[in-house]
C-alpha positions as CSV (number, residue, x, y, z in Angstrom):
1,M,19.0,106.7,148.3
2,E,20.4,110.1,147.3
3,Q,22.8,110.0,150.3
4,R,24.1,106.6,149.2
5,E,24.7,107.9,145.6
6,K,26.6,110.9,147.0
7,E,28.8,108.6,149.2
8,F,29.4,106.3,146.2
9,K,30.5,109.3,144.0
10,M,32.7,110.7,146.7
11,N,34.4,107.3,147.1
12,E,34.9,107.0,143.4
13,S,36.4,110.4,143.2
14,D,38.8,109.7,146.0
15,E,39.8,106.4,144.3
16,N,40.5,108.3,141.0
17,E,42.5,110.9,142.9
18,R,44.6,108.2,144.5
19,E,45.2,106.5,141.1
20,E,46.3,109.8,139.6
21,K,48.8,110.4,142.5
22,K,50.2,106.9,142.0
23,G,50.6,107.6,138.3
24,D,52.4,110.9,139.0
25,A,54.7,109.2,141.5
26,K,55.6,106.5,138.9
27,T,56.3,109.1,136.3
28,E,58.4,111.2,138.7
29,G,60.3,108.0,139.7
30,K,60.9,107.2,136.1
31,D,62.2,110.7,135.3
32,D,64.5,110.5,138.3
33,S,65.8,107.2,137.2
34,E,66.4,108.4,133.6
35,T,68.2,111.5,134.9
36,S,70.4,109.4,137.1
37,D,71.3,107.1,134.2
38,L,72.1,110.1,132.0
39,I,74.4,111.7,134.6
40,K,76.1,108.3,135.4
41,E,76.7,107.3,131.8
42,L,77.2,110.6,129.9
43,G,77.3,113.4,132.4
44,L,74.2,114.9,131.0
45,F,71.1,116.3,132.7
46,S,67.7,115.3,131.6
47,T,66.0,117.6,129.1
48,G,62.7,117.1,130.9
49,S,60.4,119.8,132.5
50,D,62.8,120.2,135.5
51,F,65.7,121.6,133.4
52,K,65.1,123.7,130.3
53,S,68.0,125.2,128.3
54,D,68.8,125.9,124.6
55,I,72.5,125.2,125.4
56,Q,73.9,121.7,125.3
57,C,76.6,121.0,127.9
58,L,79.2,118.3,126.9
59,T,81.8,117.0,129.4
60,I,85.0,115.4,128.4
61,I,86.8,114.0,131.5
62,G,89.5,111.4,132.3
63,S,91.0,109.6,129.3
64,V,89.5,109.8,125.8
65,E,88.7,106.1,125.1
66,G,89.0,105.0,121.5
67,H,88.8,101.6,119.8
68,S,90.4,99.8,122.8
69,L,88.8,99.5,126.2
70,M,90.7,101.0,129.1
71,P,90.9,99.3,132.5
72,P,87.7,99.6,134.5
73,E,89.3,101.6,137.3
74,H,90.1,104.4,134.8
75,K,87.8,107.3,134.4
76,T,87.1,107.6,130.7
77,T,85.1,109.5,128.0
78,K,84.0,107.1,125.3
79,Y,84.0,108.7,121.9
80,E,81.1,106.6,120.7
81,H,79.0,108.3,123.3
82,I,80.1,111.8,122.3
83,I,79.7,111.5,118.5
84,P,75.8,111.1,118.5
85,Q,75.6,114.0,121.0
86,L,77.4,116.2,118.6
87,V,75.2,115.1,115.7
88,A,72.2,115.8,117.9
89,V,73.4,119.3,118.7
90,E,73.7,120.1,114.9
91,E,70.3,118.5,114.1
92,N,68.2,119.6,117.0
93,P,66.6,123.1,116.3
94,K,66.0,123.6,120.0
95,V,69.7,123.6,120.7
96,K,71.3,127.0,120.0
97,G,74.8,126.4,121.2
98,L,77.3,124.0,122.7
99,L,79.4,124.4,125.8
100,T,82.2,121.8,126.1
101,I,83.8,121.4,129.6
102,L,87.1,119.6,129.7
103,N,89.2,118.0,132.4
104,T,91.1,115.4,130.5
105,M,94.5,113.8,130.6
106,G,94.3,113.0,126.9
107,G,93.9,109.5,125.4
108,D,93.4,108.0,122.0
109,V,94.7,110.3,119.3
110,E,92.4,109.3,116.5
111,A,89.3,109.3,118.7
112,G,90.3,112.7,120.1
113,L,90.9,114.1,116.6
114,A,87.6,112.7,115.4
115,L,85.7,114.5,118.2
116,A,87.7,117.7,117.6
117,E,86.9,117.7,113.9
118,L,83.2,117.1,114.5
119,T,83.1,120.0,117.1
120,S,84.9,122.4,114.8
121,S,82.5,121.6,111.9
122,L,79.4,122.4,113.9
123,S,77.5,125.4,112.4
124,K,76.2,126.5,115.8
125,P,78.1,128.6,118.3
126,T,80.5,126.6,120.4
127,V,82.5,127.5,123.5
128,S,85.0,125.4,125.4
129,L,86.1,125.7,129.0
130,V,89.2,123.9,130.4
131,L,89.0,123.1,134.1
132,G,91.7,121.2,135.9
133,G,93.5,120.1,132.8
134,G,93.3,119.8,129.0
135,H,96.4,117.7,128.3
136,S,97.7,115.9,125.2
137,I,94.8,115.2,122.8
138,G,92.8,117.5,125.1
139,V,94.5,120.4,123.4
140,P,92.8,119.9,120.0
141,L,89.5,119.2,121.8
142,A,89.8,122.6,123.6
143,V,90.7,124.7,120.6
144,A,88.0,123.0,118.4
145,S,85.3,125.3,119.7
146,K,84.9,128.7,118.1
147,Y,85.9,130.4,121.4
148,S,87.8,128.9,124.3
149,F,88.3,129.6,128.0
150,I,90.6,128.2,130.6
151,A,90.4,128.5,134.4
152,G,93.3,130.4,135.9
153,S,94.3,127.3,137.9
154,A,94.1,124.9,135.0
155,T,97.0,123.5,132.9
156,M,97.5,122.1,129.4
157,T,100.3,119.8,128.3
158,L,101.9,119.8,124.9
159,H,104.0,116.9,124.0
160,P,104.8,114.5,121.1
161,I,102.4,111.7,120.4
162,R,102.9,108.4,122.2
163,M,102.2,104.8,121.2
164,T,101.7,101.8,123.4
165,G,102.2,98.2,122.3
166,V,104.5,96.8,119.7
167,V,106.5,99.4,117.7
168,I,108.3,98.2,114.6
169,G,111.7,99.8,114.2
170,A,111.3,100.6,110.6
171,E,111.2,103.8,108.5
172,P,107.5,103.5,107.6
173,M,106.6,103.4,111.4
174,F,108.5,106.6,112.1
175,D,107.1,108.2,109.1
176,Y,103.6,107.4,110.4
177,F,104.5,109.0,113.7
178,R,105.6,112.2,112.0
179,K,102.5,112.4,109.8
180,T,100.2,111.8,112.8
181,Q,102.1,114.5,114.8
182,E,101.7,116.8,111.9
183,R,97.9,116.2,111.8
184,V,97.6,117.2,115.5
185,I,99.8,120.3,115.0
186,E,97.9,121.5,111.9
187,F,94.6,121.1,113.6
188,I,95.8,123.1,116.6
189,V,97.2,125.9,114.5
190,K,94.1,126.0,112.2
191,N,91.7,126.4,115.2
192,S,93.7,128.7,117.4
193,K,95.9,131.8,117.3
194,A,99.0,129.8,118.1
195,D,102.1,129.9,115.8
196,K,103.1,126.5,114.3
197,K,106.9,126.9,115.1
198,E,106.1,127.9,118.7
199,I,103.8,124.8,119.1
200,E,106.5,122.5,117.7
201,K,109.1,124.1,120.0
202,L,106.9,123.7,123.1
203,M,106.1,120.1,122.2
204,N,109.7,119.1,121.9
205,S,111.1,121.1,124.8
206,M,113.4,119.1,127.0
207,D,113.9,121.6,129.9
208,N,110.3,122.1,131.1
209,M,109.3,118.7,132.3
210,A,111.7,116.8,134.5
211,M,110.6,113.3,133.5
212,D,109.3,113.9,130.0
213,I,109.5,115.9,126.8
214,G,107.0,118.7,126.3
215,T,105.7,121.8,128.0
216,I,103.1,122.4,130.7
217,L,101.1,125.6,130.2
218,F,99.1,127.3,133.0
219,G,96.0,129.3,132.3
220,D,97.7,132.6,131.4
221,D,100.5,130.8,129.5
222,A,98.0,129.1,127.3
223,V,96.4,132.5,126.4
224,D,99.8,134.1,125.9
225,V,100.9,131.5,123.2
226,G,97.5,131.8,121.5
227,L,96.1,128.3,122.3
228,I,93.2,129.6,124.3
229,D,91.3,132.8,123.8
230,E,90.7,133.9,127.4
231,V,91.1,133.1,131.1
232,G,87.7,132.7,132.7
233,G,85.2,130.4,134.4
234,L,81.7,129.1,133.8
235,N,79.9,132.4,134.0
236,A,82.2,134.0,131.4
237,A,81.9,131.0,129.1
238,L,78.1,131.0,129.3
239,K,77.9,134.8,128.8
240,K,80.2,134.5,125.7
241,L,78.1,131.6,124.3
242,R,74.9,133.6,124.8
243,D,76.4,136.6,123.0
244,M,77.4,134.3,120.1
245,I,73.9,132.8,119.9
246,I,72.4,136.3,119.7
247,V,74.8,137.3,116.9
248,K,74.0,134.1,115.1
249,S,70.3,134.7,115.4
250,E,70.6,138.2,114.1
251,E,72.6,137.0,111.1
252,S,69.9,134.4,110.3
């Protein structure tokens, strides 16, 4: 009788262990699925037990998509995805700083400026890193952080704003173009060490780009004109952000 009870308890224990393993496997599978979805949609890693950091990494790649949808074959960053992430960075006490990594060809001017304004208004330490390219509206997005880096092989393009679709050939339309261009320039000058006249000159240059108006700046050039603070890569950007977080903590 005692032997049967022991066997029953052993079988029951084995069954419970199997059920626990099944539960763990389901949880692990769920975590993997969630992480995969985050990476696919937003370029974010899961904040689960497998990856812990007090720094939020934000990626802006391809074209910045605004109110109009771009063709499905285009790689885009949707501004409605980025806005709540920036709000979360400001509100989440566990997040101490923001690293923005850019490789963008530009995109919607108003959407790009909206994201740049939000980034520049964050109270926490922010660092940006331009990899590959930070063109057009990517320039305000790069300088929006409190400190900026650019890879030595990366480039940035300054040019006048563009508009697609119907353009009405009337004075109010051209006046709107001028005011929008001024908004972009003022933001760049306010959030970088660049001189306004120099930026305007580079934007309207006709001898730098064979098929366009504007100027292409390589890593060192972007630093020389005051757009970007320093040439460097991921290690330098993270080190700078860590230092800024320490200073912020000491001030608090």
